[in-house]
N, C-alpha and C positions, 0 to 999 in steps of 0.2 A: 602086324599092328603098326610098326614104325612107318612102313610104306603108306598105310592108310591115314594115319593121324598126323604124321610130321612131313614126310617127303611129298605127299600130294599137295599139302598146303604150301610148301616151299616152291614147288613147281608152278602152282597157280599164281603165287606172288611174282615169280619171274616172268610169267606170261603177261601179267598185268602191268608191270613197270619196266620190263626189259633193262636197258642200260642207262636210264636217266640218272643224272646226279642227284644228290640229296640237297645240295645248296650251290649257289653261284661261287662263293669265295670261302665259305667256312668249311666245316668238317664234311668229309665224304663228297668232295666236289668233282671227282673225276667220273669217267664212264662206269656205270654200275654202282655208283655211290649210294643211291637210295636202297638198292637191293642189299648191299653189304651192311649198311646201317641197320636195316630191318633185321637181318640175320644175326648180327652181333647182339642187338638188344634182346631178341628172342632167346638166344643162347644164354646170355647172362641172367635174364629173368628166370628162365627154366632152372638154371643152376642154383640161383639164390633161393628159389621157391622150395628147394629140397630142405632147407633149414627153417622153414616157417610153418607154424601150425595155423591154418586159416580158419578151421572150424573148432576152435578151442572150447566153445561152450556147448558143443553138440555131444550127444551120447557117443560112446565108443564105436558102436555100429555105424552111426551116421558119419563119424569122422573117417572110418575106414572106407566108406563109400565116397565121401566128398573130397578128401585130400588129394587123390590122384587127379581129380577133375579140376581142382583149384590150381594144381601145378601145371596142368595142360592149359588152363585159362591164362596163367602167367606167361606161358610161351606164346600163345595167340596174342595177348595184349602187347607184349614186347614186339612181336612181329608186325603188328598193325598200327601201333600208336604214332608212327611217323608218316603214315600214308597221306595225311592231310597236305603234305608238302607238294605232291603232284597236282593238287587241286587249287590250293591257295597261293603258292609261291611261284608257279611256273605255268607256261603254256607250251605244249608240244605241238609243233606244226610240221607239215611236209612242204616240199619245194613250192607247191602251188599256193601255199598260204592256208590250206585247210587245217583246222584245229582239231586235235584229238579230244573227243568228248569223254574225258576221264571218268565221269560219273556213270556213263552208259555202258562202256565196254572196255575190255582189256586192250592195252596198247598193241600187243601182238596180233590180235584179231582185227583191229582197226587197220593196221598197216597191211595185213594180208588182203583186206578187201580193196585195196588200192594197188592194182597191178603195176608192176614195174618200179615201185617205190623201194629204194634200197637204203634210204637214210631219212633221218628226221632231225629236227632242230629244237632246242630248248630256248625259249624266250623267258627271261626272268621278269616277274611283275615288280614294278617299282614300289608299290605300297602293299607288300605282303603283310598279312596279319595272322595272328594265331587263329587257326580254324580247325582245331582238333576234332570238333564234332563232324566235320566233313569226312574224316577217315572212316567213320562208321558206314558211309555210303558204299565203301568198297569191301567191307568185311565179308559179306555174303558171297561175293565173287571169289574171294580168296579161301575162305573156310567152307568146306563142303557141309551140306545140311546134316549128314550123319555125324560129323564131328561136333557140330553145335548141339545135336541131340545127345551125344555122349556127355557133354558138359551139363546139359539140362537135366539128364537123368540122375545126376549127383545131387543137385539141389536147384530149385527154381530161382534161388538168389544169385547164383554165380553169373549167368549171362548178363543180367542188368548191371551188375557191378563191373563185369569185364568191359561192357560197352561204355560205361561211364569213364573207366580208366583209359580206354582207347581215345575217348573224346577229351580227356584231360579234365573231367568234371570231378571236383573234390566234394564229397558229401560231408555233412556235419558229423556223421558217425565215423569213427576211425575204421579205415579199410586197409588191412595189410597188403592187399593186392595193389592199391593205389600207391601206397608208400614204397613198395618194392619197385614198381615200374618207374615211378617218378624219380626215385633214387638212382636208377640206372640211366635215365635220360640226363640227369644233372651231374653225372659222374665226369 
């Protein structure tokens, strides 16, 4: 189960972003910085989720079914909430100037389709903006459908809330998942 739910997602994340940094001069700015940042957030979110009751108003049976899925959603939200960086903050190019279509395909696959390319370059965008919603474009490439279905089978509320959290969208209703992930980001 660990292989299917966690390791497969981590491997897909690695294939999607390879060794790109998370930022130009701030945190996690070296090779593999974005991958490390995503892993750290996922770990801390999953760890902190153990102490939170997400389905407090549900029946005992519903809580027993939902709580493991909420904790897994915390892991996924932590893993994916910073993916917007590779879409809104940087452009990845190869020697000939061709730009990685970050929304369309994983970086690993794109580089493999260009024979003889052994390196890539990151160009930082001058006017980077908060674009958390763009991270949602990459979630289905990183999280396999059966893992999303596992979450959905717990409650139909979890995935929409998880996607809002990944996008950084705060709802009017108090959401423990948003508070958890946002707290880890701002740590």
